[in-house]
C-alpha positions as a printed NumPy array, in Angstrom:
array([[ 90.36 ,  92.822,  69.421],
       [ 91.591,  96.407,  69.289],
       [ 95.29 ,  95.931,  68.769],
       [ 97.771,  93.348,  67.553],
       [101.436,  93.489,  68.489],
       [104.155,  92.447,  66.084],
       [107.411,  90.901,  67.184],
       [109.158,  94.187,  66.601],
       [106.762,  96.045,  68.904],
       [107.036,  93.296,  71.496],
       [110.799,  93.711,  71.557],
       [110.398,  97.464,  71.828],
       [108.237,  96.952,  74.872],
       [111.206,  95.394,  76.645],
       [113.055,  98.679,  76.617],
       [109.97 , 100.639,  77.595],
       [109.174,  98.416,  80.543],
       [112.779,  98.182,  81.647],
       [112.917, 101.957,  81.875],
       [109.982, 102.203,  84.294],
       [110.415,  98.865,  86.128],
       [107.839,  96.884,  88.097],
       [106.332,  94.836,  85.309],
       [107.081,  91.437,  83.863],
       [106.156,  90.422,  80.339],
       [105.812,  86.857,  79.087],
       [104.411,  85.335,  75.932],
       [104.141,  82.03 ,  74.092],
       [107.469,  80.171,  73.791],
       [109.879,  81.15 ,  71.032],
       [113.005,  83.359,  71.109],
       [113.472,  85.349,  74.333],
       [115.045,  88.717,  75.067],
       [115.736,  89.837,  78.625],
       [116.589,  93.347,  79.807],
       [117.586,  94.491,  83.283],
       [115.445,  97.38 ,  84.572],
       [117.083, 100.756,  84.871],
       [115.668, 101.645,  88.295],
       [115.898,  98.414,  90.254],
       [112.395,  97.182,  89.486],
       [111.406,  93.705,  88.412],
       [113.282,  92.068,  85.572],
       [111.454,  92.446,  82.27 ],
       [111.264,  89.469,  79.925],
       [109.686,  89.618,  76.488],
       [109.284,  86.457,  74.448],
       [108.779,  86.812,  70.711],
       [105.553,  85.197,  69.586],
       [105.585,  82.195,  67.265],
       [104.556,  83.027,  63.713],
       [101.047,  82.394,  62.483],
       [ 99.135,  82.428,  65.796],
       [ 96.486,  85.027,  66.552],
       [ 96.509,  84.169,  70.248],
       [100.032,  85.508,  70.694],
       [ 98.877,  88.886,  69.389],
       [ 96.52 ,  89.308,  72.372],
       [ 98.19 ,  91.288,  75.109],
       [ 96.836,  91.053,  78.683],
       [ 97.805,  93.447,  81.437],
       [ 97.342,  91.973,  84.933],
       [ 97.927,  93.925,  88.153],
       [ 98.14 ,  91.618,  91.162],
       [ 97.802,  92.772,  94.757],
       [101.017,  91.136,  95.917],
       [102.272,  87.866,  97.344],
       [101.065,  88.265, 100.904],
       [ 99.617,  84.739, 101.309],
       [ 99.75 ,  81.224,  99.909],
       [ 96.38 ,  81.916,  98.325],
       [ 97.624,  84.951,  96.45 ],
       [100.71 ,  83.143,  95.175],
       [ 98.527,  80.302,  93.894],
       [ 96.244,  82.802,  92.22 ],
       [ 99.156,  84.448,  90.416],
       [100.585,  81.104,  89.317],
       [ 97.194,  79.948,  88.016],
       [ 96.772,  83.106,  85.91 ],
       [100.359,  83.101,  84.6  ],
       [100.196,  79.43 ,  83.641],
       [ 96.782,  79.651,  81.97 ],
       [ 97.626,  82.796,  80.002],
       [100.925,  81.232,  78.835],
       [ 99.156,  77.994,  77.835],
       [ 96.677,  80.053,  75.814],
       [ 99.538,  81.694,  73.922],
       [ 98.664,  85.248,  75.029],
       [101.274,  87.864,  75.91 ],
       [101.094,  88.799,  79.596],
       [102.31 ,  92.005,  81.174],
       [102.322,  91.305,  84.939],
       [102.706,  93.773,  87.779],
       [103.018,  93.045,  91.49 ],
       [101.586,  95.995,  93.473],
       [103.112,  94.877,  96.749],
       [ 99.774,  95.629,  98.506],
       [ 99.916,  99.341,  97.602],
       [ 97.081, 101.053,  95.767],
       [ 99.367, 103.684,  94.273],
       [101.404, 100.91 ,  92.632],
       [ 98.261,  99.441,  91.104],
       [ 97.097, 102.757,  89.733],
       [100.498, 103.31 ,  88.174],
       [100.414,  99.835,  86.626],
       [ 96.927, 100.333,  85.194],
       [ 98.015, 103.597,  83.566],
       [101.084, 101.846,  82.14 ],
       [ 98.79 ,  99.192,  80.635],
       [ 96.788, 101.951,  78.928],
       [ 99.959, 103.542,  77.559],
       [101.197, 100.164,  76.268],
       [ 97.884,  99.605,  74.463],
       [ 97.028,  96.192,  75.918],
       [ 93.955,  94.381,  74.627],
       [ 92.515,  93.432,  78.053],
       [ 93.185,  94.64 ,  81.591],
       [ 92.617,  92.357,  84.566],
       [ 93.258,  93.305,  88.172],
       [ 92.485,  92.531,  91.774],
       [ 91.841,  95.826,  93.602],
       [ 93.801,  95.966,  96.873],
       [ 91.011,  98.097,  98.427],
       [ 87.471,  98.939,  97.31 ],
       [ 87.652, 102.728,  97.017],
       [ 89.776, 105.23 ,  95.115],
       [ 89.583, 103.79 ,  91.605],
       [ 87.165, 106.164,  89.853],
       [ 89.709, 108.222,  87.965],
       [ 91.94 , 105.457,  86.651],
       [ 89.02 , 103.222,  85.7  ],
       [ 87.484, 106.137,  83.786],
       [ 90.79 , 106.356,  81.902],
       [ 90.592, 102.633,  81.095],
       [ 87.038, 103.027,  79.835],
       [ 87.98 , 106.087,  77.752],
       [ 90.744, 104.012,  76.141],
       [ 88.068, 101.369,  75.322],
       [ 90.086,  98.59 ,  76.921],
       [ 87.949,  95.757,  78.372],
       [ 88.332,  95.48 ,  82.139],
       [ 87.979,  92.234,  84.116],
       [ 87.902,  92.297,  87.934],
       [ 89.509,  89.26 ,  89.548],
       [ 88.791,  88.125,  93.141],
       [ 87.973,  91.609,  94.465],
       [ 85.541,  94.368,  93.497],
       [ 85.49 ,  98.172,  93.819],
       [ 82.817, 100.389,  95.405],
       [ 82.078, 102.218,  92.147],
       [ 78.338, 102.271,  91.535],
       [ 76.94 , 100.313,  88.584],
       [ 78.527,  97.594,  86.488],
       [ 79.025,  99.353,  83.171],
       [ 82.716, 100.005,  83.775],
       [ 83.81 ,  96.324,  83.729],
       [ 83.09 ,  93.261,  81.592],
       [ 82.843,  90.701,  84.385],
       [ 83.804,  90.066,  87.992],
       [ 85.461,  86.685,  88.501],
       [ 85.679,  85.148,  91.926],
       [ 83.881,  84.246,  95.098],
       [ 80.942,  85.636,  97.052],
       [ 82.729,  86.917, 100.162],
       [ 79.537,  87.597, 102.083],
       [ 78.447,  84.014, 101.494],
       [ 81.829,  82.826, 102.778],
       [ 81.288,  84.664, 106.012],
       [ 77.787,  83.266, 106.264],
       [ 79.072,  79.733, 105.687],
       [ 81.573,  80.23 , 108.515],
       [ 78.844,  81.502, 110.831],
       [ 76.412,  78.687, 110.04 ],
       [ 79.138,  76.087, 110.538],
       [ 80.114,  77.631, 113.877],
       [ 76.57 ,  77.683, 115.247],
       [ 75.899,  74.093, 114.151],
       [ 79.248,  72.887, 115.535],
       [ 78.631,  74.463, 118.924],
       [ 75.175,  72.88 , 119.069],
       [ 76.652,  69.449, 118.328],
       [ 79.234,  70.028, 121.057],
       [ 76.459,  70.777, 123.548],
       [ 77.45 ,  74.433, 123.754],
       [ 74.56 ,  75.896, 121.797],
       [ 73.238,  77.948, 124.745],
       [ 76.66 ,  78.931, 126.101],
       [ 77.915,  82.522, 125.886],
       [ 80.463,  82.334, 123.048],
       [ 83.236,  84.93 , 122.859],
       [ 84.755,  85.436, 119.397],
       [ 87.885,  87.27 , 118.301],
       [ 88.233,  88.241, 114.653],
       [ 91.334,  88.616, 112.528],
       [ 90.335,  90.954, 109.71 ],
       [ 91.881,  91.186, 106.287],
       [ 93.291,  94.413, 104.816],
       [ 91.215,  97.386, 105.981],
       [ 88.907,  98.579, 103.224],
       [ 89.294,  95.454, 101.057],
       [ 86.237,  93.668,  99.691],
       [ 86.944,  90.304, 101.338],
       [ 87.573,  91.914, 104.728],
       [ 84.357,  93.972, 104.542],
       [ 82.209,  91.149, 103.195],
       [ 83.515,  88.25 , 105.285],
       [ 82.914,  90.355, 108.369],
       [ 79.374,  91.215, 107.234],
       [ 78.609,  87.567, 106.354],
       [ 79.493,  86.311, 109.817],
       [ 77.432,  89.009, 111.467],
       [ 74.444,  88.18 , 109.231],
       [ 74.317,  84.799, 110.964],
       [ 75.264,  85.842, 114.513],
       [ 72.601,  88.556, 114.71 ],
       [ 70.067,  85.781, 115.271],
       [ 72.151,  84.25 , 118.09 ],
       [ 72.427,  86.686, 120.99 ],
       [ 74.782,  84.469, 122.964],
       [ 77.535,  84.937, 120.367],
       [ 79.641,  88.036, 120.823],
       [ 82.6  ,  89.372, 118.835],
       [ 84.703,  90.81 , 121.635],
       [ 87.683,  91.965, 119.568],
       [ 88.399,  92.593, 115.91 ],
       [ 91.648,  93.779, 114.369],
       [ 93.368,  93.581, 111.003],
       [ 96.123,  91.073, 110.374],
       [ 96.483,  92.186, 106.723],
       [ 95.974,  88.635, 105.466],
       [ 99.515,  87.648, 106.592],
       [100.593,  84.837, 108.89 ],
       [103.08 ,  87.02 , 110.757],
       [100.523,  89.733, 111.602],
       [ 97.928,  87.086, 112.426],
       [100.273,  85.704, 115.068],
       [101.081,  89.158, 116.48 ],
       [ 97.448,  90.232, 116.746],
       [ 96.403,  86.908, 118.293],
       [ 99.131,  87.342, 120.913],
       [ 97.523,  90.696, 121.738],
       [ 94.029,  89.16 , 121.913],
       [ 95.239,  86.484, 124.301],
       [ 96.624,  89.147, 126.631],
       [ 93.651,  91.51 , 126.481],
       [ 90.689,  89.124, 126.555],
       [ 89.643,  87.15 , 129.635],
       [ 87.813,  84.516, 127.594],
       [ 88.205,  83.477, 123.946],
       [ 86.105,  80.589, 122.619],
       [ 86.498,  81.115, 118.883],
       [ 88.918,  82.703, 116.475],
       [ 87.411,  83.73 , 113.121],
       [ 90.115,  84.66 , 110.59 ],
       [ 89.392,  86.225, 107.212],
       [ 91.981,  83.94 , 105.653],
       [ 93.869,  80.764, 106.553],
       [ 97.306,  82.374, 106.684],
       [ 96.209,  84.578, 109.587],
       [ 94.531,  81.579, 111.244],
       [ 97.807,  79.623, 110.965],
       [ 99.694,  82.512, 112.568],
       [ 97.107,  82.608, 115.347],
       [ 97.597,  78.891, 115.927],
       [101.298,  79.543, 116.521],
       [100.381,  82.201, 119.094],
       [ 97.863,  79.967, 120.832],
       [100.352,  77.119, 121.129],
       [103.011,  79.482, 122.47 ],
       [100.568,  80.558, 125.168],
       [100.228,  76.936, 126.344],
       [ 96.743,  76.425, 124.916],
       [ 95.477,  73.831, 122.436],
       [ 94.262,  75.341, 119.158],
       [ 91.216,  73.483, 117.876],
       [ 90.223,  72.499, 121.429],
       [ 90.672,  75.408, 123.853],
       [ 89.933,  77.841, 121.035],
       [ 87.896,  76.871, 117.959],
       [ 89.628,  78.035, 114.776],
       [ 87.655,  79.026, 111.671],
       [ 89.387,  80.338, 108.543],
       [ 88.758,  81.086, 104.909],
       [ 90.557,  79.996, 101.683],
       [ 91.039,  76.222, 102.167],
       [ 94.76 ,  76.261, 101.551],
       [ 96.717,  73.04 , 101.925],
       [ 98.347,  74.071, 105.186],
       [ 94.906,  74.665, 106.686],
       [ 93.91 ,  71.123, 105.7  ],
       [ 97.021,  69.819, 107.419],
       [ 96.111,  71.789, 110.545],
       [ 92.58 ,  70.383, 110.525],
       [ 93.89 ,  66.822, 110.167],
       [ 96.282,  67.514, 113.074],
       [ 93.354,  68.71 , 115.173],
       [ 94.693,  72.275, 115.442],
       [ 92.087,  73.939, 113.225],
       [ 88.392,  73.216, 112.957],
       [ 87.013,  74.604, 109.715],
       [ 88.013,  76.448, 106.538],
       [ 85.671,  77.918, 103.937],
       [ 86.913,  77.401, 100.397],
       [ 87.805,  80.421,  98.235],
       [ 89.548,  79.032,  95.159],
       [ 92.502,  80.982,  93.762],
       [ 92.633,  78.903,  90.574],
       [ 90.993,  81.497,  88.35 ],
       [ 93.391,  81.311,  85.41 ],
       [ 91.257,  79.014,  83.202],
       [ 88.196,  81.22 ,  83.763],
       [ 90.18 ,  84.31 ,  82.83 ],
       [ 91.379,  82.784,  79.583],
       [ 87.861,  81.597,  78.733],
       [ 86.486,  85.094,  79.316],
       [ 89.239,  86.721,  77.227],
       [ 88.553,  84.342,  74.345],
       [ 84.868,  85.252,  74.541],
       [ 85.655,  88.977,  74.503],
       [ 87.932,  88.595,  71.539],
       [ 85.139,  86.759,  69.719],
       [ 82.804,  89.678,  70.35 ],
       [ 80.695,  87.984,  73.018],
       [ 79.102,  89.789,  75.975],
       [ 80.1  ,  88.339,  79.332],
       [ 77.891,  87.745,  82.342],
       [ 78.624,  90.469,  84.871],
       [ 79.556,  87.895,  87.509],
       [ 81.474,  84.653,  87.102],
       [ 81.151,  82.824,  90.44 ],
       [ 83.271,  79.908,  91.477],
       [ 81.661,  76.802,  93.047],
       [ 83.232,  76.187,  96.421],
       [ 82.919,  73.988,  99.515],
       [ 83.527,  73.983, 103.266],
       [ 85.948,  71.626, 105.006],
       [ 86.255,  70.403, 108.582],
       [ 87.219,  67.185, 110.413],
       [ 84.606,  65.234, 108.471],
       [ 86.121,  65.717, 105.   ],
       [ 89.473,  67.498, 105.164],
       [ 91.644,  64.38 , 105.343],
       [ 90.069,  62.848, 102.228],
       [ 90.503,  66.095, 100.286],
       [ 94.048,  66.892, 101.431],
       [ 95.839,  64.852,  98.69 ],
       [ 93.912,  66.803,  96.044],
       [ 94.968,  70.27 ,  97.176],
       [ 97.304,  72.051,  94.807],
       [ 97.707,  75.259,  96.816]])
């Protein structure tokens, strides 16, 4: 642990953060001071730590991509709740899906002297300079959910999250097996693809994973692929375009469930039956996707759990104890379709 913050310093941080805006600070329950930001950014709240607890002296800076999907909101809530339960002080920044905002937040974390930095990179490239600054400051870095394209693994302590290539492969395997069971194994299958944010790790890898499977099945063709930026609204808009431009669509593959749900709205508006006329495959396994599967409007979702807060806290505790982390902390995840979605639906918390 490279730095402990006293209550006096914590209160001083309120004024510092309020001046620059964009960050939110929370800590273990005790007395609370709130300051309105000077430039219209997020409200900054600093909670004085209870006396006698080392955990409250650990300050974590977390830069989140945004709140573009139900998955991302659940991920943020999981991390905020787990960090608060652990008694750590959290400085949170919402980048609103802009890399420049994340870079600014990471530099602010360095200036504020946090003990650990965690962030989900909005895209894979363009991080070399700021990550070098983090390393020079000797602040441990944890990557959450998404990776960068920087070579090597010396610059971070661990990557926490899912194997996105495997998710795409799971989707491809399920699709091929499903079509065979439906008696359509030899049919020419036309697929449209709703991609995630261009340049992001999940968009790149989920696309690659699907193609890893389809390359052995010449009758499957991806006829159109376009980004929907992981949002339901853009998923609907792009699907409307696909329906107008393509003569035949057998399958929609969406890089997340929110885009798949938007596409379902577009398919229904076009007078078609989602889940029947067009097979719908998504990723994330959010609750609304389960509801769509149970309703017969979606066929499959590959799980990508956002509930990474407990893992983050566990890794921070290990770092503070001087332990070396495994370079990858994978989550164990499943696949859901009409055979198991209804039974699992009551258990979904996101």
